[in-house]
FIDREN-881365 format. One record per residue: x, y, z of N, C-alpha, C, CB in turn; residue in one letter. Coordinates in steps of 0.1 Angstrom, whole numbers, padded with zeros to 4 digits, always signed. Glycine has a CB too. Layout:
N
XYZXYZXYZXYZA ...
This chain:
233
+0154+0199-0324+0148+0191-0314+0136+0184-0320+0144+0200-0301X +0134+0171-0318+0123+0164-0323+0110+0169-0318+0123+0149-0320X +0099+0168-0326+0086+0174-0323+0081+0167-0310+0077+0172-0335X +0082+0154-0309+0076+0147-0297+0083+0151-0285+0078+0132-0299X +0096+0154-0286+0103+0159-0274+0099+0173-0270+0118+0158-0276X +0097+0181-0280+0092+0195-0277+0078+0195-0271+0092+0204-0289X +0069+0186-0276+0056+0185-0271+0056+0180-0256+0047+0176-0280X +0065+0170-0254+0065+0164-0240+0070+0175-0230+0075+0152-0240X +0080+0183-0234+0085+0193-0225+0074+0204-0223+0098+0200-0231X +0067+0207-0234+0057+0217-0233+0046+0213-0224+0051+0220-0247X +0041+0200-0225+0031+0195-0216+0036+0195-0201+0026+0181-0220X +0048+0191-0199+0053+0191-0186+0054+0205-0179+0068+0185-0185X +0059+0215-0187+0060+0228-0182+0046+0234-0180+0068+0237-0191X +0036+0231-0189+0023+0236-0188+0016+0231-0176+0015+0232-0201X +0018+0218-0173+0012+0212-0160+0018+0219-0148+0014+0197-0160X +0031+0221-0148+0038+0227-0137+0033+0241-0135+0053+0227-0139X +0031+0249-0146+0026+0263-0144+0012+0263-0139+0026+0270-0158X +0004+0253-0143-0010+0252-0138-0010+0249-0123-0018+0242-0145X -0001+0240-0118+0000+0237-0104+0004+0249-0096+0009+0225-0102X +0013+0257-0102+0017+0269-0094+0008+0281-0096+0031+0272-0099X -0002+0279-0104-0012+0290-0106-0007+0301-0116-0015+0296-0093X +0003+0297-0124+0009+0307-0133+0003+0306-0148+0024+0306-0133X -0003+0295-0151-0008+0293-0165-0021+0300-0167-0010+0278-0167X -0022+0306-0179-0034+0313-0183-0043+0306-0192-0030+0327-0189X -0037+0296-0199-0045+0288-0209-0043+0274-0206-0041+0292-0224X -0053+0266-0208-0053+0252-0206-0046+0244-0217-0067+0246-0203X -0039+0234-0214-0033+0225-0224-0043+0216-0232-0022+0217-0218X -0056+0218-0228-0066+0209-0234-0069+0213-0249-0078+0209-0226X -0062+0223-0254-0064+0227-0268-0059+0216-0277-0057+0240-0271X -0050+0207-0272-0046+0195-0279-0055+0184-0275-0031+0191-0276X -0065+0181-0283-0076+0172-0279-0072+0157-0280-0088+0174-0287X -0061+0154-0287-0056+0140-0288-0047+0137-0276-0050+0137-0301X -0051+0130-0266-0043+0127-0255-0033+0115-0257-0051+0124-0243X -0036+0108-0268-0027+0097-0272-0026+0086-0261-0013+0102-0275X -0038+0083-0255-0038+0073-0245-0047+0061-0249-0043+0079-0231X -0047+0051-0241-0056+0039-0244-0071+0043-0243-0053+0028-0234X -0074+0052-0234-0087+0056-0232-0092+0065-0243-0089+0064-0219X -0084+0073-0249-0088+0081-0261-0090+0072-0273-0077+0092-0264X -0082+0061-0273-0084+0051-0284-0098+0045-0283-0073+0041-0284X -0102+0042-0270-0115+0036-0268-0126+0046-0272-0117+0032-0254X -0124+0059-0269-0134+0069-0272-0135+0070-0287-0130+0083-0266X -0123+0070-0294-0124+0071-0309-0131+0059-0315-0109+0072-0314X -0129+0047-0309-0135+0035-0314-0151+0036-0312-0130+0023-0307X -0155+0041-0301-0169+0042-0298-0176+0052-0307-0171+0046-0283X -0170+0063-0309-0177+0074-0317-0175+0072-0332-0172+0087-0313X -0167+0063-0336-0164+0060-0350-0176+0052-0357-0151+0053-0353X -0180+0056-0368-0191+0049-0375-0185+0037-0383-0198+0058-0385X -0172+0037-0385-0166+0026-0392-0162+0014-0384-0153+0031-0399X -0163+0015-0370-0160+0004-0361-0172-0004-0358-0154+0010-0348X -0171-0017-0359-0182-0026-0356-0186-0025-0341-0179-0041-0360X -0198-0029-0338-0203-0029-0325-0195-0038-0316-0218-0033-0324X -0191-0049-0321-0183-0058-0313-0170-0052-0308-0180-0071-0320X -0163-0045-0317-0150-0039-0314-0152-0027-0304-0143-0034-0326X -0164-0020-0306-0166-0010-0296-0168-0015-0282-0179-0002-0300X -0175-0026-0281-0176-0032-0267-0162-0037-0262-0186-0044-0268X -0154-0043-0271-0141-0048-0267-0132-0036-0262-0134-0055-0279X -0132-0025-0270-0124-0014-0266-0129-0008-0253-0124-0003-0277X -0142-0007-0251-0148-0001-0239-0144-0010-0227-0163+0000-0241X -0147-0023-0228-0144-0031-0217-0129-0033-0214-0150-0045-0219X -0121-0031-0225-0106-0032-0223-0102-0020-0215-0100-0032-0237X -0107-0008-0218-0103+0004-0210-0108+0003-0196-0109+0016-0217X -0120-0003-0194-0125-0005-0180-0117-0015-0173-0140-0009-0180X -0113-0025-0180-0104-0036-0173-0091-0030-0169-0102-0047-0183X -0085-0021-0177-0073-0014-0173-0074-0006-0161-0068-0006-0185X -0085+0001-0159-0088+0009-0147-0089+0000-0135-0101+0018-0149X -0096-0011-0137-0097-0021-0126-0084-0026-0122-0107-0032-0130X -0075-0029-0131-0062-0035-0128-0053-0024-0121-0055-0039-0141X -0054-0012-0125-0047-0001-0118-0052+0000-0104-0049+0012-0126X -0065+0000-0102-0071+0001-0088-0066-0011-0080-0086+0001-0089X -0066-0023-0086-0061-0035-0078-0047-0034-0075-0064-0048-0086X -0039-0029-0084-0024-0028-0082-0022-0018-0070-0017-0023-0094X -0029-0006-0070-0027+0004-0060-0032-0002-0046-0035+0017-0063X -0043-0009-0047-0048-0015-0034-0038-0026-0029-0062-0022-0036X -0031-0033-0038-0021-0043-0034-0009-0036-0028-0017-0051-0046X -0005-0025-0033+0006-0017-0027+0003-0013-0013+0009-0005-0036X -0009-0008-0011-0013-0003+0002-0014-0015+0012-0027+0004+0002X -0020-0026+0007-0021-0038+0016-0008-0044+0020-0029-0049+0009X +0001-0045+0010+0014-0051+0012+0023-0042+0021+0021-0054-0001X +0021-0029+0020+0028-0019+0028+0024-0019+0043+0027-0005+0022X +0011-0020+0045+0005-0020+0058+0006-0034+0065-0009-0015+0058X +0004-0044+0057+0004-0058+0063+0013-0067+0055-0010-0064+0064X +0026-0066+0056+0035-0074+0047+0034-0089+0051+0050-0069+0049X +0037-0097+0042+0037-0112+0044+0049-0116+0053+0037-0120+0031X +0048-0127+0060+0059-0130+0070+0059-0146+0071+0057-0124+0083X +0071-0151+0075+0073-0165+0078+0076-0167+0093+0084-0170+0070X +0079-0156+0100+0082-0157+0114+0080-0143+0121+0096-0162+0117X +0081-0143+0134+0079-0130+0141+0090-0120+0137+0079-0133+0156X +0102-0125+0135+0113-0116+0132+0112-0109+0118+0126-0123+0133X +0103-0115+0110+0101-0109+0097+0093-0096+0098+0093-0118+0088X +0086-0094+0109+0077-0082+0111+0085-0070+0117+0065-0086+0119X +0081-0058+0113+0088-0046+0119+0084-0045+0134+0083-0034+0112X +0091-0037+0141+0089-0035+0155+0075-0031+0158+0099-0024+0161X +0069-0037+0168+0055-0034+0172+0045-0041+0164+0053-0019+0170X +0049-0051+0156+0039-0060+0149+0043-0074+0151+0039-0056+0134X +0034-0083+0149+0036-0098+0150+0030-0105+0138+0030-0103+0163X +0035-0117+0136+0031-0125+0125+0019-0134+0129+0043-0134+0119X +0009-0134+0121-0003-0142+0124-0011-0145+0111-0012-0135+0135X -0019-0156+0112-0029-0159+0102-0042-0151+0104-0031-0174+0101X -0048-0148+0093-0061-0141+0094-0069-0145+0082-0059-0126+0095X -0082-0144+0083-0091-0148+0072-0091-0138+0061-0106-0149+0077X -0086-0126+0063-0085-0116+0053-0074-0119+0043-0083-0102+0059X -0064-0127+0046-0053-0130+0037-0051-0145+0036-0040-0122+0041X -0045-0149+0025-0043-0164+0024-0029-0168+0030-0043-0167+0009X -0021-0158+0032-0008-0161+0038-0006-0153+0052+0004-0157+0029X +0003-0158+0060+0005-0150+0073+0010-0136+0070+0015-0158+0082X +0005-0127+0078+0008-0113+0076+0011-0106+0089-0003-0105+0069X +0018-0095+0089+0022-0088+0101+0010-0079+0105+0034-0079+0098X +0007-0079+0118-0004-0071+0124+0002-0063+0136-0016-0080+0128X -0004-0052+0138+0000-0043+0149-0003-0051+0162-0008-0030+0149X +0006-0049+0172+0005-0056+0185-0007-0051+0193+0018-0053+0193X -0014-0041+0188-0026-0037+0195-0037-0048+0193-0031-0024+0189X -0035-0057+0183-0044-0068+0180-0040-0081+0186-0046-0069+0165X -0028-0081+0193-0023-0094+0198-0032-0101+0208-0009-0092+0204X -0039-0093+0217-0048-0099+0227-0060-0104+0221-0051-0088+0237X -0067-0097+0212-0079-0103+0205-0076-0115+0197-0086-0093+0197X -0065-0115+0190-0061-0126+0181-0056-0139+0188-0052-0122+0171X -0049-0136+0200-0043-0148+0207-0050-0151+0220-0028-0144+0210X -0058-0142+0225-0065-0144+0238-0054-0146+0249-0075-0156+0237X -0044-0138+0248-0033-0139+0258-0030-0126+0265-0020-0144+0250X -0027-0127+0278-0023-0115+0286-0011-0119+0294-0035-0110+0294X -0006-0110+0302+0006-0113+0310+0004-0124+0320+0011-0100+0317X -0008-0124+0327-0011-0134+0337-0012-0148+0331-0024-0130+0344X -0019-0149+0320-0021-0162+0313-0008-0166+0307-0031-0161+0302X +0001-0157+0302+0014-0161+0296+0023-0167+0307+0021-0148+0290X +0023-0161+0319+0031-0167+0330+0026-0180+0334+0031-0157+0342X +0013-0184+0332+0008-0196+0336+0011-0207+0325-0007-0195+0338X +0009-0204+0312+0009-0215+0302+0022-0215+0294-0003-0214+0293X +0028-0204+0293+0040-0203+0283+0052-0211+0288+0044-0189+0281X +0055-0212+0301+0067-0220+0305+0066-0234+0300+0068-0220+0320X +0054-0240+0301+0052-0254+0296+0053-0255+0281+0039-0260+0301X +0048-0244+0274+0048-0245+0259+0061-0242+0253+0038-0234+0254X +0069-0233+0259+0082-0230+0254+0093-0239+0260+0086-0216+0258X +0091-0244+0272+0101-0251+0279+0107-0242+0290+0113-0256+0270X +0110-0248+0301+0115-0239+0313+0127-0232+0309+0117-0249+0325X +0137-0238+0302+0149-0231+0299+0147-0219+0290+0159-0241+0293X +0139-0221+0280+0136-0210+0271+0128-0199+0277+0129-0215+0258X +0119-0203+0286+0111-0193+0293+0119-0184+0302+0100-0200+0301X +0129-0190+0309+0138-0182+0318+0147-0173+0310+0146-0192+0327X +0150-0176+0298+0159-0168+0289+0152-0162+0277+0171-0177+0284X +0139-0160+0279+0130-0155+0268+0135-0141+0263+0116-0154+0272X +0141-0133+0271+0146-0120+0267+0156-0121+0256+0151-0112+0278X +0163-0132+0255+0174-0134+0246+0170-0142+0234+0186-0140+0253X +0158-0147+0233+0153-0155+0222+0150-0147+0210+0141-0163+0226X +0154-0152+0198+0150-0146+0186+0139-0155+0180+0162-0144+0176X +0127-0149+0180+0115-0157+0175+0115-0158+0160+0102-0151+0181X +0125-0165+0154+0125-0166+0140+0119-0179+0135+0140-0166+0135X +0121-0183+0123+0114-0195+0117+0119-0208+0124+0117-0196+0102X +0130-0208+0131+0134-0220+0138+0126-0222+0150+0149-0219+0142X +0121-0211+0157+0112-0213+0168+0098-0216+0164+0113-0200+0177X +0094-0209+0154+0080-0211+0148+0080-0206+0134+0069-0204+0157X +0078-0216+0125+0076-0212+0110+0062-0210+0107+0083-0224+0101X +0058-0198+0105+0044-0195+0102+0041-0198+0088+0041-0180+0105X +0030-0206+0086+0025-0210+0073+0010-0207+0072+0029-0224+0069X +0005-0208+0060-0010-0207+0059-0017-0218+0066-0014-0206+0045X -0010-0229+0068-0017-0241+0074-0014-0241+0089-0012-0254+0068X -0006-0232+0094-0002-0232+0109-0015-0230+0117+0008-0221+0112X -0018-0239+0126-0029-0238+0135-0026-0230+0147-0034-0252+0138X -0036-0224+0153-0035-0216+0165-0032-0226+0177-0047-0207+0168X -0020-0225+0182-0017-0233+0194-0012-0224+0205-0005-0243+0190X -0010-0230+0217-0005-0223+0228+0009-0217+0225-0005-0231+0241X +0017-0225+0218+0031-0221+0215+0030-0208+0206+0039-0232+0208X +0022-0209+0196+0021-0197+0187+0015-0185+0194+0011-0201+0175X +0006-0187+0203+0001-0176+0211+0011-0170+0220-0012-0180+0219X +0019-0178+0226+0029-0174+0236+0040-0166+0228+0035-0185+0243X +0045-0172+0217+0055-0165+0209+0050-0151+0204+0060-0174+0197X +0038-0151+0199+0033-0138+0195+0032-0127+0206+0019-0140+0189X +0027-0132+0217+0026-0122+0229+0040-0118+0234+0018-0129+0240X +0049-0127+0235+0063-0124+0240+0070-0115+0230+0071-0137+0243X +0068-0118+0217+0075-0109+0207+0070-0095+0208+0072-0115+0193X +0057-0093+0210+0052-0079+0212+0057-0073+0225+0036-0080+0212X +0058-0081+0235+0063-0076+0248+0077-0071+0247+0062-0087+0259X +0085-0077+0237+0099-0073+0236+0101-0061+0226+0107-0085+0231X +0092-0060+0216+0094-0050+0206+0084-0038+0206+0092-0057+0192X +0073-0039+0212+0063-0029+0212+0067-0017+0221+0049-0034+0217X +0066-0005+0216+0070+0007+0224+0060+0009+0235+0070+0019+0215X +0047+0006+0233+0037+0008+0243+0034-0005+0251+0024+0013+0237X +0044-0013+0253+0042-0026+0260+0037-0024+0274+0054-0035+0260X +0040-0013+0280+0036-0010+0294+0022-0003+0294+0046-0002+0301X +0016+0000+0282+0003+0006+0281-0007-0003+0275+0005+0019+0273X -0006-0016+0277-0015-0026+0271-0015-0026+0256-0029-0023+0276X -0003-0023+0250-0001-0023+0236-0009-0012+0228-0004-0036+0230X -0014-0002+0235-0022+0008+0229-0015+0022+0231-0036+0009+0235X -0015+0029+0220-0009+0043+0220-0004+0047+0207+0003+0043+0230X +0009+0049+0205+0015+0054+0193+0018+0043+0183+0027+0063+0195X +0019+0046+0171+0023+0036+0161+0038+0035+0161+0017+0040+0146X +0043+0023+0162+0058+0021+0163+0065+0026+0150+0061+0007+0166X +0059+0023+0139+0065+0026+0126+0067+0041+0125+0057+0020+0114X +0056+0049+0128+0056+0063+0127+0066+0069+0137+0042+0069+0128X +0065+0064+0150+0073+0070+0160+0088+0067+0158+0069+0063+0174X +0092+0055+0154+0106+0052+0152+0112+0060+0140+0108+0037+0150X +0104+0061+0129+0109+0067+0117+0109+0083+0119+0101+0063+0105X +0099+0088+0126+0098+0102+0128+0110+0107+0136+0085+0106+0135X +0115+0099+0145+0126+0103+0153+0139+0104+0145+0128+0092+0165X +0139+0098+0133+0151+0099+0124+0150+0109+0114+0153+0085+0118X +0139+0117+0114+0137+0127+0103+0143+0140+0107+0122+0128+0100X +0147+0148+0098+0152+0161+0100+0148+0170+0089+0168+0162+0102X +0153+0183+0088+0147+0193+0079+0149+0188+0064+0155+0206+0080X +0160+0181+0061+0162+0176+0047+0152+0166+0044+0176+0171+0046X +0148+0157+0053+0138+0147+0050+0125+0153+0047+0137+0138+0063X +0121+0163+0054+0108+0170+0051+0108+0177+0038+0104+0180+0062X +0120+0183+0034+0121+0189+0021+0120+0179+0010+0135+0196+0021X +0126+0167+0012+0126+0157+0002+0111+0152+0000+0135+0145+0006X +0104+0150+0011+0090+0146+0010+0081+0156+0003+0084+0144+0025X +0083+0169+0005+0076+0179-0002+0079+0179-0017+0079+0193+0004X +0092+0177-0020+0097+0177-0034+0091+0165-0041+0112+0176-0035X +0091+0153-0035+0086+0141-0041+0070+0142-0043+0089+0129-0033X +0064+0148-0033+0049+0150-0034+0045+0159-0046+0044+0156-0021X +0053+0169-0048+0050+0178-0060+0054+0171-0073+0058+0191-0059X +0065+0163-0072+0069+0156-0084+0059+0145-0088+0082+0149-0082X +0053+0138-0079+0043+0128-0082+0030+0134-0085+0042+0118-0070X +0027+0147-0081+0015+0153-0084+0014+0157-0099+0013+0166-0075X +0025+0159-0105+0025+0163-0119+0019+0152-0128+0040+0165-0124X +0023+0140-0128+0016+0130-0137+0001+0128-0133+0023+0117-0136X -0002+0129-0120-0016+0128-0116-0024+0139-0122-0017+0128-0101X -0019+0152-0121-0026+0163-0127-0028+0162-0142-0018+0176-0124X -0018+0156-0148-0019+0154-0163-0029+0143-0166-0005+0150-0169X -0030+0133-0158-0040+0122-0160-0054+0128-0158-0038+0111-0150X -0056+0137-0148-0069+0143-0146-0073+0151-0158-0069+0151-0133X -0064+0159-0163-0067+0167-0175-0070+0159-0187-0056+0177-0177X -0062+0148-0189-0065+0140-0200-0078+0133-0200-0054+0129-0201X -0083+0129-0187-0096+0123-0186-0107+0133-0189-0097+0118-0171X -0105+0146-0185-0114+0156-0188-0115+0159-0203-0111+0169-0180X -0104+0158-0210-0103+0160-0224-0111+0149-0231-0089+0161-0229X -0108+0137-0227-0115+0125-0233-0130+0126-0231-0109+0112-0228X -0134+0131-0219-0148+0132-0217-0155+0142-0226-0151+0135-0202X -0148+0153-0228-0153+0164-0237-0154+0159-0251-0144+0176-0236X -0144+0152-0256-0144+0146-0269-0156+0137-0271-0131+0139-0273X -0158+0128-0262-0169+0118-0263-0183+0125-0262-0168+0108-0252X -0184+0135-0253-0197+0143-0252-0200+0150-0265-0197+0152-0240X -0189+0156-0271-0191+0163-0284-0196+0154-0295-0178+0169-0288X -0191+0142-0296-0195+0133-0307-0208+0126-0304-0184+0122-0309X -0212+0124-0291-0224+0118-0288-0236+0127-0286-0223+0110-0275X -0233+0140-0286-0243+0150-0284-0252+0151-0296-0237+0164-0281X 
């Protein structure tokens, strides 16, 4: 078996044992983590490296951390507020709207439909028949508010039609439409109703599986800090 493969298996099992509380010795006896950050540490503490390259390696490692943070933040943002072109692009209980926080239209929870559109049931019954047309208003329950009804773009201005479509879309899809759009999260409620014992088991398994590389990264960071403190002391 190749040496790299044995070392990889050893580190994996060592991390797993530490997570389970079975390991007695830390894997930090191998001080070379073979990462970009250890390369930066080696460059900084080396007397043969010029000052310019020390700064380049240091700022390069810092830039990588910033990029990782931005990527994770982007994943969270895109998951919670996905981009959309129409109301039908958004999951149940959310509507498509422009906001100063994003450059493109995004999906927002229907709990925000009143503050963002200044629309309620009484006002909708007054102004929406004229904005939609009498025929569409009378058959609004059967309308699909897709891009043919309203194509949301970054340049789309707030109009009565846009406000009516947003409000009516929430009235048709929101679970708490009879509670002023306030209450449970539709995404959690709808998906939780489809979960069973096997789903929870899979979530626990994936959580432990993803915890392994995170645990290893934490230990590698601690190792790199010890190496740098040793050389700078």
